[in-house]
C-alpha positions as CSV (number, residue, x, y, z in Angstrom):
1,M,109.8,63.0,107.4
2,K,107.5,66.0,107.6
3,T,105.0,66.7,104.9
4,V,106.9,69.6,103.3
5,K,110.1,67.5,103.1
6,K,108.1,64.7,101.6
7,A,106.7,67.0,99.0
8,L,110.1,68.4,98.2
9,A,111.4,64.8,97.9
10,V,108.7,64.1,95.3
11,L,109.8,67.0,93.3
12,D,113.4,66.1,93.6
13,S,112.7,62.5,92.4
14,F,112.3,63.9,88.8
15,T,115.6,64.2,86.9
16,Q,116.8,65.0,83.5
17,D,116.6,61.4,82.6
18,I,113.4,60.6,84.5
19,Q,110.9,63.3,83.5
20,S,107.7,61.4,84.1
21,Q,106.7,58.9,86.7
22,G,103.7,57.0,88.1
23,V,102.5,57.0,91.7
24,T,103.9,53.5,92.4
25,E,107.3,54.3,90.9
26,I,107.6,57.4,93.0
27,A,106.3,55.7,96.2
28,K,108.8,52.9,95.8
29,K,111.7,55.2,95.1
30,L,111.0,57.4,98.2
31,G,109.9,54.6,100.5
32,L,106.4,56.1,101.0
33,H,103.0,54.6,101.1
34,K,101.2,54.8,97.8
35,S,98.3,56.7,99.4
36,T,100.7,59.3,100.8
37,T,102.4,59.7,97.5
38,F,99.1,60.2,95.7
39,Y,98.1,62.8,98.3
40,L,101.3,64.7,97.8
41,L,101.1,64.6,94.0
42,S,97.5,65.8,94.1
43,T,98.4,68.7,96.3
44,L,101.4,69.7,94.1
45,R,99.2,69.3,91.0
46,E,96.6,71.7,92.4
47,E,99.3,74.3,93.0
48,G,100.8,73.9,89.5
49,Y,104.1,72.2,90.6
50,I,103.1,68.9,89.0
51,I,101.1,68.1,85.9
52,Y,99.3,64.8,85.2
53,N,99.0,63.0,81.8
54,A,95.7,61.0,81.8
55,D,96.8,58.9,78.8
56,T,100.0,57.7,80.3
57,K,98.8,58.0,84.0
58,K,102.2,59.6,84.8
59,Y,103.2,62.8,86.5
60,S,105.8,65.4,85.5
61,L,107.1,68.7,86.8
62,G,104.7,71.6,86.3
63,Y,105.3,75.1,84.8
64,K,105.0,76.8,88.2
65,L,108.6,75.7,88.8
66,L,109.6,77.7,85.7
67,D,107.9,80.7,87.2
68,L,110.0,80.3,90.4
69,A,113.1,79.9,88.3
70,G,112.2,83.0,86.4
71,R,112.1,85.0,89.7
72,I,115.6,83.9,90.4
73,Q,116.7,84.9,86.9
74,Y,115.0,88.2,87.4
75,R,117.1,88.9,90.5
76,R,120.2,87.8,88.5
77,D,119.2,90.2,85.7
78,L,118.7,92.9,88.3
79,R,122.2,92.5,89.6
80,N,123.8,92.4,86.2
81,L,121.8,95.4,85.0
82,S,122.5,97.4,88.1
83,F,126.2,96.7,88.6
84,P,127.7,99.2,86.2
85,I,125.5,101.9,87.8
86,L,126.7,100.8,91.2
87,Q,130.3,101.1,90.1
88,E,129.7,104.5,88.6
89,L,128.1,105.7,91.9
90,A,130.9,104.3,94.0
91,K,133.4,106.3,92.0
92,V,131.5,109.5,92.4
93,V,130.8,109.3,96.2
94,E,133.8,107.2,97.1
95,E,131.8,104.9,99.4
96,D,130.7,101.3,99.4
97,I,127.5,100.8,97.3
98,A,125.2,97.9,97.9
99,L,122.1,96.5,96.2
100,N,119.7,94.9,98.7
101,I,116.6,92.8,98.5
102,H,114.1,91.3,101.1
103,I,114.2,87.6,101.8
104,E,111.8,86.5,104.5
105,G,111.8,89.9,106.1
106,K,115.5,90.3,106.2
107,R,117.7,92.6,104.2
108,V,120.2,90.7,102.0
109,C,122.9,92.4,99.9
110,I,123.1,90.8,96.5
111,A,125.7,93.1,94.9
112,L,128.4,95.2,96.4
113,V,131.0,97.6,95.1
114,E,133.6,98.3,97.7
115,S,135.4,101.6,98.2
116,R,139.0,102.3,99.1
117,C,138.1,103.9,102.4
118,F,140.1,102.4,105.4
119,V,137.2,102.8,107.8
120,R,134.0,101.3,106.2
121,N,130.5,100.4,107.0
122,M,130.8,96.8,106.0
123,V,127.8,95.0,104.4
124,P,128.2,91.2,104.3
125,L,127.3,90.0,100.8
126,G,124.6,87.4,100.9
127,K,124.0,87.5,104.6
128,A,120.5,88.1,106.0
129,M,120.5,91.2,108.2
130,P,117.7,92.8,110.3
131,S,115.6,95.3,108.3
132,H,114.4,97.7,111.0
133,C,117.9,99.1,111.8
134,S,119.4,99.8,108.3
135,A,118.6,102.4,105.7
136,A,118.1,99.8,103.0
137,G,116.0,97.5,105.2
138,K,113.7,100.4,106.2
139,V,113.3,101.4,102.5
140,L,112.3,97.9,101.6
141,M,109.8,97.9,104.4
142,A,108.5,101.4,103.7
143,F,107.3,100.5,100.2
144,S,105.8,97.1,101.2
145,S,102.2,96.7,102.2
146,K,101.1,97.2,105.8
147,A,100.3,93.5,106.1
148,E,103.9,92.6,104.9
149,I,105.4,95.1,107.4
150,E,103.3,93.6,110.2
151,E,104.4,90.1,109.2
152,I,108.1,91.2,109.2
153,I,107.7,92.6,112.7
154,S,105.9,89.6,113.9
155,R,108.5,87.2,112.5
156,C,111.7,89.1,113.2
157,G,110.8,91.4,116.1
158,L,112.5,94.8,116.7
159,P,115.6,93.9,118.7
160,R,117.9,96.6,120.0
161,F,121.5,96.8,118.7
162,T,122.5,100.3,119.8
163,P,120.8,103.1,121.7
164,N,119.6,104.5,118.3
165,T,117.8,101.3,117.2
166,I,114.1,101.7,116.6
167,T,112.4,99.2,118.9
168,Q,108.8,100.5,119.1
169,K,106.4,99.6,116.3
170,T,104.7,103.1,116.3
171,Q,108.0,104.8,116.0
172,L,108.9,102.5,113.1
173,F,105.7,103.1,111.2
174,T,106.3,106.9,111.6
175,K,109.8,106.5,110.2
176,L,108.5,104.4,107.3
177,K,105.9,107.0,106.4
178,E,108.6,109.6,106.4
179,I,110.7,107.5,104.0
180,R,107.7,107.1,101.6
181,T,107.3,110.9,101.7
182,K,111.0,111.7,101.1
183,G,111.7,108.9,98.7
184,Y,114.8,107.7,100.6
185,G,115.9,106.3,103.9
186,E,118.7,107.0,106.3
187,S,120.3,105.2,109.2
188,R,122.9,106.5,111.8
189,N,124.3,104.3,114.6
190,E,121.2,102.0,114.4
191,F,122.9,98.6,113.9
192,G,126.5,99.4,114.5
193,I,128.3,102.4,116.2
194,D,129.7,104.9,113.7
195,A,127.8,103.3,110.8
196,A,125.6,105.5,108.5
197,A,123.9,104.9,105.2
198,L,121.4,106.4,102.7
199,A,119.1,104.1,100.7
200,F,116.9,104.5,97.7
201,P,114.0,102.3,96.4
202,I,114.2,100.3,93.2
203,F,110.9,99.3,91.6
204,N,109.9,96.8,89.0
205,G,107.9,97.7,85.9
206,K,104.7,97.5,87.9
207,G,105.8,100.0,90.5
208,E,106.4,97.4,93.2
209,I,109.4,97.5,95.5
210,L,112.1,95.2,94.2
211,A,115.3,96.3,95.9
212,A,117.1,99.1,97.7
213,L,120.3,100.8,96.6
214,S,122.4,102.0,99.5
215,I,125.4,104.2,100.0
216,Q,127.3,102.7,103.0
217,S,129.2,105.3,104.9
218,T,130.2,106.4,108.4
219,V,128.7,109.1,110.7
220,N,131.8,111.2,110.1
221,R,131.7,111.0,106.3
222,L,128.0,111.2,105.9
223,N,127.5,114.7,107.3
224,D,125.8,118.0,106.4
225,E,128.4,118.8,103.8
226,T,128.4,115.5,101.9
227,R,124.7,114.6,102.4
228,P,123.4,116.8,99.5
229,K,125.9,115.2,97.1
230,F,125.1,111.7,98.3
231,L,121.4,112.2,98.0
232,K,121.6,113.7,94.5
233,E,123.9,111.0,93.2
234,G,122.0,108.2,95.0
235,L,118.7,109.3,93.7
236,R,120.1,109.7,90.2
237,A,121.6,106.1,90.2
238,A,118.3,104.6,91.5
239,Q,116.3,106.4,88.8
240,K,118.6,105.0,86.2
241,I,118.0,101.5,87.4
242,N,114.3,102.1,87.6
243,R,114.2,103.3,84.0
244,L,116.1,100.2,82.8
245,L,113.8,97.9,84.8
246,A,110.7,99.6,83.4
247,E,111.9,98.7,79.9
248,L,112.2,94.9,80.7
């Protein structure tokens, strides 16, 4: 069992009924040496995942786990808060509307309102997708730090999916700068043929990028005639969500 798995097993050994344990108790339960268990507990304690009671000489789960749980709750709150606005936008533009976040450098759709269009630019709900070839992914990257962008490129690469896919880092950085200047991102035939989208940044109360709202369309429907309306309504919807988040 690798060290990370062992540390996770230590955390998982605490239950609703067993909220505090000693080193020997945990080591016996997991089949680990006492010295190994003590090392894992000490490391988890330093990081705030475990707390130690000197009187009872027992360990219990730390408050850092509540912080992590709070981040999940924040995403759930984001979805619930945004969904009525996504529905409203979908009615106005008659296209699929998605709310996307970054997970390990990939764009993941966490909320989706589908349109009645027969031909659609489908976004899989909950599936991790490349960031560099989608409007939403590029928006999420554009408002991240340079170090975060470099990490995403290093981890995920810039694979080609169509002739329009951005595969050069210098070209990508130029596009991301353009997105920051304009305040929105666009993709056309970059991940799939005939797919087109516009995306708009969603920020938390500190002004940090949190998500991207996207209008998922096709190259035929997202054209010079419809783009002004899509931009206007997409920006308006994103601003509504940003105002609500700022009040949290």
